[in-house]
N, CA, C and O atoms as a Tinker XYZ file with bonds, in Angstrom:
   236  protein
     1  N    102.711000  142.431000   95.406000    73     2
     2  CA   102.606000  141.555000   96.913000    64     1     3
     3  C    101.961000  140.158000   96.891000    63     2     4     5
     4  O    102.614000  139.157000   97.187000    81     3
     5  N    100.694000  140.113000   96.542000    73     3     6
     6  CA   100.047000  139.279000   96.082000    64     5     7
     7  C    100.192000  137.892000   95.451000    63     6     8     9
     8  O     99.768000  136.802000   95.837000    81     7
     9  N    101.095000  138.320000   94.095000    73     7    10
    10  CA   101.359000  137.646000   93.397000    64     9    11
    11  C    102.754000  137.125000   94.287000    63    10    12    13
    12  O    102.792000  135.895000   94.326000    81    11
    13  N    103.519000  137.566000   94.766000    73    11    14
    14  CA   104.494000  137.021000   95.878000    64    13    15
    15  C    103.676000  135.879000   96.538000    63    14    16    17
    16  O    103.233000  134.802000   96.140000    81    15
    17  N    103.665000  136.301000   97.268000    73    15    18
    18  CA   102.184000  134.891000   98.255000    64    17    19
    19  C    102.032000  133.561000   97.428000    63    18    20    21
    20  O    102.574000  132.457000   97.465000    81    19
    21  N    101.027000  134.174000   96.643000    73    19    22
    22  CA   100.080000  132.592000   95.429000    64    21    23
    23  C    101.709000  132.186000   95.248000    63    22    24    25
    24  O    101.988000  131.005000   95.451000    81    23
    25  N    102.517000  132.873000   94.971000    73    23    26
    26  CA   104.016000  131.540000   94.156000    64    25    27
    27  C    105.276000  131.327000   95.019000    63    26    28    29
    28  O    106.452000  131.077000   94.756000    81    27
    29  N    104.455000  131.556000   96.342000    73    27    30
    30  CA   105.385000  130.803000   97.618000    64    29    31
    31  C    104.604000  129.701000   97.900000    63    30    32    33
    32  O    104.945000  128.539000   98.120000    81    31
    33  N    103.389000  130.272000   97.863000    73    31    34
    34  CA   102.503000  128.638000   98.203000    64    33    35
    35  C    102.606000  127.573000   97.498000    63    34    36    37
    36  O    102.782000  126.394000   97.805000    81    35
    37  N    102.460000  128.176000   96.393000    73    35    38
    38  CA   102.997000  127.297000   95.146000    64    37    39
    39  C    104.172000  126.132000   95.172000    63    38    40    41
    40  O    104.209000  124.971000   94.766000    81    39
    41  N    105.085000  126.976000   95.825000    73    39    42
    42  CA   106.204000  126.694000   95.636000    64    41    43
    43  C    106.405000  125.030000   96.752000    63    42    44    45
    44  O    106.782000  123.877000   96.543000    81    43
    45  N    105.827000  125.926000   98.089000    73    43    46
    46  CA   105.855000  125.216000   98.994000    64    45    47
    47  C    104.774000  123.784000   98.841000    63    46    48    49
    48  O    104.917000  122.764000   99.516000    81    47
    49  N    103.837000  123.963000   97.940000    73    47    50
    50  CA   102.978000  122.986000   97.624000    64    49    51
    51  C    103.774000  121.423000   96.708000    63    50    52    53
    52  O    103.634000  120.213000   96.890000    81    51
    53  N    104.606000  122.240000   95.718000    73    51    54
    54  CA   105.137000  121.805000   95.213000    64    53    55
    55  C    106.527000  120.770000   95.866000    63    54    56    57
    56  O    106.787000  119.640000   95.455000    81    55
    57  N    107.148000  121.383000   96.770000    73    55    58
    58  CA   108.099000  120.838000   97.881000    64    57    59
    59  C    107.111000  119.472000   98.060000    63    58    60    61
    60  O    107.386000  118.382000   97.559000    81    59
    61  N    106.296000  119.660000   98.614000    73    59    62
    62  CA   104.817000  118.554000  100.118000    64    61    63
    63  C    105.199000  116.921000   98.690000    63    62    64    65
    64  O    105.628000  115.774000   98.812000    81    63
    65  N    104.655000  117.896000   97.349000    73    63    66
    66  CA   104.639000  116.787000   96.421000    64    65    67
    67  C    105.804000  115.730000   96.303000    63    66    68    69
    68  O    105.810000  114.527000   96.561000    81    67
    69  N    106.940000  116.700000   95.755000    73    67    70
    70  CA   108.085000  115.878000   95.434000    64    69    71
    71  C    108.448000  115.287000   96.431000    63    70    72    73
    72  O    109.223000  114.335000   96.334000    81    71
    73  N    107.822000  115.849000   97.992000    73    71    74
    74  CA   108.778000  114.530000   98.935000    64    73    75
    75  C    108.403000  112.944000   98.843000    63    74    76    77
    76  O    108.976000  111.856000   98.899000    81    75
    77  N    106.820000  113.589000   98.629000    73    75    78
    78  CA   105.490000  112.374000   98.614000    64    77    79
    79  C    105.996000  111.443000   97.473000    63    78    80    81
    80  O    106.355000  110.285000   97.687000    81    79
    81  N    105.999000  112.116000   96.069000    73    79    82
    82  CA   106.375000  111.433000   94.906000    64    81    83
    83  C    107.759000  110.643000   95.776000    63    82    84    85
    84  O    107.690000  109.423000   95.921000    81    83
    85  N    108.732000  111.243000   96.216000    73    83    86
    86  CA   109.961000  110.231000   96.414000    64    85    87
    87  C    109.961000  109.209000   97.516000    63    86    88    89
    88  O    110.680000  108.210000   97.548000    81    87
    89  N    108.891000  109.644000   98.602000    73    87    90
    90  CA   108.496000  108.416000   98.994000    64    89    91
    91  C    107.746000  107.619000   98.702000    63    90    92    93
    92  O    107.882000  106.820000   99.629000    81    91
    93  N    106.667000  107.035000   97.763000    73    91    94
    94  CA   105.932000  106.772000   97.411000    64    93    95
    95  C    107.039000  105.508000   96.116000    63    94    96    97
    96  O    106.771000  104.324000   95.911000    81    95
    97  N    108.183000  106.283000   95.501000    73    95    98
    98  CA   109.506000  106.042000   94.977000    64    97    99
    99  C    109.697000  105.124000   95.671000    63    98   100   101
   100  O    109.154000  104.069000   95.343000    81    99
   101  N    110.524000  105.153000   96.878000    73    99   102
   102  CA   110.963000  104.756000   98.116000    64   101   103
   103  C    110.137000  103.318000   98.246000    63   102   104   105
   104  O    110.488000  102.154000   98.056000    81   103
   105  N    109.219000  103.762000   98.545000    73   103   106
   106  CA   107.886000  102.051000   98.484000    64   105   107
   107  C    107.801000  101.417000   98.187000    63   106   108   109
   108  O    107.515000  100.370000   98.767000    81   107
   109  N    108.100000  101.684000   96.387000    73   107   110
   110  CA   107.612000  100.703000   95.334000    64   109   111
   111  C    108.774000  100.045000   95.284000    63   110   112   113
   112  O    108.632000   98.852000   95.550000    81   111
   113  N    110.402000  100.528000   94.928000    73   111   114
   114  CA   111.668000   99.849000   95.158000    64   113   115
   115  C    111.834000   98.866000   96.102000    63   114   116   117
   116  O    112.331000   97.744000   95.994000    81   115
   117  N    111.283000   99.518000   97.180000    73   115   118
   118  CA   111.663000   98.492000   98.463000    64   117   119
   119  C    110.860000   97.286000   98.568000    63   118   120   121
   120  O    111.150000   96.323000   99.277000    81   119
   121  N    109.581000   97.415000   97.643000    73   119   122
   122  CA   109.146000   96.418000   98.079000    64   121   123
   123  C    108.984000   95.412000   96.359000    63   122   124   125
   124  O    108.493000   94.287000   96.264000    81   123
   125  N    109.488000   96.148000   95.341000    73   123   126
   126  CA   109.996000   94.918000   94.225000    64   125   127
   127  C    111.632000   94.564000   94.930000    63   126   128   129
   128  O    112.213000   93.583000   94.465000    81   127
   129  N    112.278000   95.315000   95.956000    73   127   130
   130  CA   113.487000   94.100000   96.031000    64   129   131
   131  C    113.155000   92.978000   97.167000    63   130   132   133
   132  O    113.739000   91.900000   97.273000    81   131
   133  N    112.160000   93.426000   97.944000    73   131   134
   134  CA   111.869000   92.360000   98.098000    64   133   135
   135  C    110.832000   91.430000   97.770000    63   134   136   137
   136  O    110.417000   90.619000   98.598000    81   135
   137  N    110.389000   91.510000   96.586000    73   135   138
   138  CA   110.135000   90.325000   95.807000    64   137   139
   139  C    111.022000   89.459000   95.475000    63   138   140   141
   140  O    111.019000   88.234000   95.604000    81   139
   141  N    111.799000   90.177000   95.029000    73   139   142
   142  CA   112.697000   90.019000   94.279000    64   141   143
   143  C    113.538000   88.611000   95.185000    63   142   144   145
   144  O    113.836000   87.462000   94.856000    81   143
   145  N    113.681000   89.338000   96.312000    73   143   146
   146  CA   114.374000   88.140000   97.334000    64   145   147
   147  C    113.589000   86.779000   97.476000    63   146   148   149
   148  O    114.080000   85.653000   97.401000    81   147
   149  N    112.053000   87.167000   97.731000    73   147   150
   150  CA   111.495000   86.102000   98.033000    64   149   151
   151  C    111.048000   85.061000   96.575000    63   150   152   153
   152  O    110.337000   84.064000   96.697000    81   151
   153  N    111.493000   85.424000   95.536000    73   151   154
   154  CA   111.446000   85.030000   94.468000    64   153   155
   155  C    112.368000   84.322000   93.998000    63   154   156   157
   156  O    111.993000   83.542000   93.121000    81   155
   157  N    114.217000   84.286000   94.441000    73   155   158
   158  CA   114.913000   84.038000   94.377000    64   157   159
   159  C    115.313000   83.658000   95.687000    63   158   160   161
   160  O    116.381000   83.049000   95.751000    81   159
   161  N    114.918000   83.800000   96.374000    73   159   162
   162  CA   114.977000   82.105000   97.773000    64   161   163
   163  C    114.316000   81.105000   97.954000    63   162   164   165
   164  O    114.591000   80.257000   98.802000    81   163
   165  N    113.164000   81.054000   97.034000    73   163   166
   166  CA   111.879000   80.181000   96.973000    64   165   167
   167  C    112.962000   79.204000   96.274000    63   166   168   169
   168  O    113.924000   79.232000   97.041000    81   167
   169  N    113.263000   78.371000   95.207000    73   167   170
   170  CA   113.598000   78.068000   94.391000    64   169   171
   171  C    114.618000   76.799000   96.045000    63   170   172   173
   172  O    114.437000   75.640000   96.417000    81   171
   173  N    115.265000   77.550000   96.347000    73   171   174
   174  CA   116.444000   76.775000   97.634000    64   173   175
   175  C    115.398000   76.283000   98.679000    63   174   176   177
   176  O    115.800000   75.678000   99.673000    81   175
   177  N    113.876000   76.556000   98.461000    73   175   178
   178  CA   113.366000   76.367000   99.581000    64   177   179
   179  C    113.249000   75.012000   99.139000    63   178   180   181
   180  O    113.854000   73.997000   99.484000    81   179
   181  N    112.272000   75.230000   98.237000    73   179   182
   182  CA   111.569000   73.896000   98.015000    64   181   183
   183  C    112.644000   72.899000   97.636000    63   182   184   185
   184  O    112.435000   71.752000   98.031000    81   183
   185  N    114.216000   73.201000   96.659000    73   183   186
   186  CA   114.768000   71.876000   97.065000    64   185   187
   187  C    115.077000   71.102000   98.499000    63   186   188   189
   188  O    115.026000   69.927000   98.862000    81   187
   189  N    115.446000   72.444000   99.167000    73   187   190
   190  CA   115.428000   71.552000  100.925000    64   189   191
   191  C    114.273000   70.713000  101.327000    63   190   192   193
   192  O    114.549000   69.667000  101.915000    81   191
   193  N    113.061000   70.986000  101.117000    73   191   194
   194  CA   112.005000   70.342000  100.837000    64   193   195
   195  C    111.997000   69.441000  100.365000    63   194   196   197
   196  O    111.582000   68.388000  100.848000    81   195
   197  N    112.496000   69.619000   99.193000    73   195   198
   198  CA   112.299000   67.937000   97.991000    64   197   199
   199  C    113.481000   67.510000   98.796000    63   198   200   201
   200  O    113.174000   66.393000   99.211000    81   199
   201  N    114.807000   67.848000   99.283000    73   199   202
   202  CA   115.781000   67.191000   99.706000    64   201   203
   203  C    115.402000   65.756000  100.590000    63   202   204   205
   204  O    115.617000   64.576000  100.313000    81   203
   205  N    114.550000   66.584000  102.122000    73   203   206
   206  CA   114.224000   65.852000  102.965000    64   205   207
   207  C    113.093000   65.561000  102.943000    63   206   208   209
   208  O    112.544000   65.914000  103.987000    81   207
   209  N    112.351000   65.013000  102.166000    73   207   210
   210  CA   111.247000   63.830000  101.833000    64   209   211
   211  C    111.768000   62.974000  101.023000    63   210   212   213
   212  O    111.153000   61.914000  100.900000    81   211
   213  N    112.790000   63.125000  100.388000    73   211   214
   214  CA   113.255000   62.186000   99.803000    64   213   215
   215  C    113.827000   61.011000  100.752000    63   214   216   217
   216  O    113.502000   59.845000  100.977000    81   215
   217  N    114.991000   62.021000  101.265000    73   215   218
   218  CA   116.097000   61.057000  102.027000    64   217   219
   219  C    115.290000   60.764000  103.662000    63   218   220   221
   220  O    116.043000   60.368000  104.552000    81   219
   221  N    113.823000   60.962000  104.005000    73   219   222
   222  CA   113.030000   60.576000  105.262000    64   221   223
   223  C    112.548000   58.835000  104.705000    63   222   224   225
   224  O    112.281000   58.178000  103.699000    81   223
   225  N    112.705000   58.726000  106.399000    73   223   226
   226  CA   112.720000   57.171000  106.606000    64   225   227
   227  C    111.397000   56.470000  106.277000    63   226   228   229
   228  O    111.251000   55.270000  106.048000    81   227
   229  N    110.176000   57.714000  106.298000    73   227   230
   230  CA   109.080000   57.023000  105.940000    64   229   231
   231  C    107.831000   57.282000  104.742000    63   230   232   233
   232  O    106.878000   58.030000  104.526000    81   231
   233  N    108.598000   56.043000  104.105000    73   231   234
   234  CA   108.342000   56.639000  102.785000    64   233   235
   235  C    107.256000   55.393000  102.191000    63   234   236
   236  O    106.770000   55.485000  101.063000    81   235
């Protein structure tokens, strides 16, 4: 009977570890998507700023 209790505790621990791993993977993927969006929008912001500087009348 004691072996069944240990196996049940081990299974519960693994379930918690799996949930934690899924959460960490979700956070990592979210960070990767945020970084990709940030780096893809950066050239557009630079281009708009450059155009504003070139077209400004304060040369």
